[in-house]
N, C-alpha and C positions, 0 to 999 in steps of 0.2 A: 677697417682702417689700418693702414700699414703702421707698424710700430717702428719709429726711427732707430731705436736701440737694437731691435731684432735685425733690422737691415744692416746695421754696422757690424753685428756679430757675424752675420752671413758673409759680408764682405771680407771681414778679417779671416774667417775660416778658409775661404777660397783664395785668399792672397798667399796662403802658405803653399809650399811645394807639395806635389801630389802624395808622395810616400809619407812624409811627415804629417800631412793633413789627416790621412786616414789612420795612421798609427795613433795619433792624438785622439781622434774621434772614437776609435775602437776601444782604446785603453780607458777613456773617460766613460763611455757608455757601459762597458762591462763592469767597471768599478762601481758605478751607480747601481746597476742591476744586482750585482752581488751584494752590495751594502744594504739594499732593500730586501734582500732575501729572495729575489726572483730567479736568481741563478745560484746553484750550489757548486762549491769547488769539486765535490765528488763527481759532478757530471761533466767537468771540463778539464781536470788535471790530466797530466800525462802518465799513463801506465801501459807498459809494453804488452802485458798479457790481455788487458782490456781492449787495446787498439786492435790487435790481431785476433784474439779469441772471440770478441764480440763485434768486430768490424766497426768500432767507433773511431773512425779515422779523423773525425774533426778534432780530436784531442791533440794531434800533432801541431795544430795551429792555435787552439784556444789556450794551451798551457803557457803561451808566451805573454799572457796578459794578466792583469790584477783583478781580483774579485772581492774587494773590500773597500770601505770608505774609512780612511785613516790619514793621519798626518804623514806617515811613511809613504802611503800611496800617492799623496799629493806631491811630495818631494820627488818620488820616482817619475811621476808624470812630467814634472817640470824638467827633470834631467833628460828624460827621453825626448821631449819636445825641443829643448834648447840645443842639444848636441846633434840631434838628427837634422834639424833645420840648418845648422851651421855647415854640416857636411853637404847637404843637398843644395845649398845656395852659394857654396864656395867653389873655387876652382876644382876641388876634388871630384864633384859630381855635377857641376853646373851645366844645365842643359842636357843632362844625360840621365833621365829618370829610369830608363831601362837598366843601366849599369848599377844604379843604387838599389833598385828593386832586386836585382840579381844578387847583390851583396847580401841583402837581408835574407833572401831565400837560401843562399849557400851557408851562411853562418847559422841560421836556424836549423838547417839540415845537419850540419856538423854537431850542433848542440844536442839534437835528438839522438843521433848515433852515439855520442859520448855518454849521454844520460842512460842509454840502453845498455851500453857495455860496462861502464864504470859505476854508475849510480842511477837511481830511479827516483828523482825528486818529484814532488807533486806539481810544482809550478816552476816555470823557467823565465818568468818575467825579468828577473835580475840578469839572467843570461843574455837576453836581447839587449838590455840597456848597456851591459858591460861590453858587448860586441861593438856597439856604436861608439862608446866612449874610447875603447882601445883604438879603433881606426882613426878617430878624431885625434887622439894623442900622437899617432904616428905622423900625421900631416901637420900638426900644430905643436911641435915639440918645444918651441921657444916662447909660446904664448904664456903670459902670466895668469895663474889660476889662484883664486883665494878660496880657502876652505874654512868654514865657520868664521869668516870675516877676519881671521887673524893669521892663520897659517898660509903662507904664500910659497908657491913653487912653480916650476915649469910644467907645461902641459904634458910633457913626456912621462911625468911621474903620477899623473892623475889616476890611472887604473890601479896602481899599486897602493896609493893612499886609500882609495875606496875599499879595496880588499882588506887592508889592515884595519880600517874602521869597522867594516862588517865583522871581522874576526873578533875585535874587541867588544862590539855591541852584542855579540852572540855568546859572550862569556867563554870564548875559546872554541866554540863550535865551528867547524870548518865550513866556510861559505861555498858549498859545492857549485851552486848555480853561477856564481860570479866567476869561479875558476873555469867552468865549462865555457862560458861566454868569452872569457879572455883568450883561451887557447883556440876557440873556433875562429875568432877574428884574426888571431896571429897566423893561423894556417891559411886563411884567405889572403891576408896581406903578403905572406911569403910566396904563395903560388901565383898571385895576381900581379904583385909589384916587384918583389925582391928577385925572385928566380928569373923572370923574363928579362930584368935589367942586366943580368949577367950573361945573356945570350940564350937562356932556356926558353922552352915553349910555354906560352900562357895557356894553362889548362883550364882557366876559369873565364874564358872569353864569353861574354853575354850571348846566349843562344839567339839565333836570328828571329825566332817566332816572338820572343819577348821584345826585341828591338823593333819589330814591325808594329807592335802595339804602341810603343813609346819611342818614336823616331827622335834622334838627337836634333836639337835646335840650337842655333846661335843665341847667346844670352849675355847679359851684362850683370856682373856681380854687384853686391851691395857697395863695394868700394868704388864703383863707377868704372872699373876696368873691363874692357871687352875681352871675352874669351871665346875661342873657337871650340866647339864640342870635341871631346876626345883628347884635349890637351890640358895640362896643369901648369900654371905659372906660379910665381911667388904668392904665398898666402898673406893676406893682411894681418897685421899684429893686433889682436883684440884681447881684452881681458875678460875672463869669465868668472863669475862668482857662484858658489853653490853651498847650501846648507843641507846636509844629509839628515834625513829623519831617523827615527828609531828603527833599528833593524829588526827583522823578524825571521823566524824559521819558515822555510817553504812548507806549505801545507798546513800551517797552524792558523 
């Protein structure tokens, strides 16, 4: 017999845009498996010598997710889901799954390179979240954001507030993963949006083979405004609230 609640959950899952849907599912599943002790951080974290020396290439992808069950992990998942969905269902990437997927690939690649050159953290889940948050903040600079339900500020300041909070919650320990994600997204934003707008070449144009898998489609945003793929019109003004969980060191 079909369970109506299960059917509603499945419907909700597939109602989400493609990239956000699978980011949410992967993050949730790996957090549960890690929390149950079925997956160890030692087998999935990023380590340059292990990746190349032992050919464990899966680590360049698995290091971007969480492997514990905690309040902090739940808040991270909420943050990942909320801002990823807003990007993917807004004029920024509406109807252009290939472009959003390529943004994720590019920023994750920048993060891996940065971690290899400057720092070698165990996990980069916060780097992925910060990349998404940073790009959201560039497109929604004037949206009102509430932090801990009391501090209110414009969306443009959200990445900085989160890094300051992480710095304080770690007792002054530098949040390297957040910084790596911040600059990875900034580099993408500059090369993809700012530099081409001044007449420069767009060096981060989505490869055709990715576009072939996810062809652009005409779509209607949540605000009811029709958008043509590849264009970006005025963003709707929305208010986002978030309560950040207890910070933790990567690899602990």
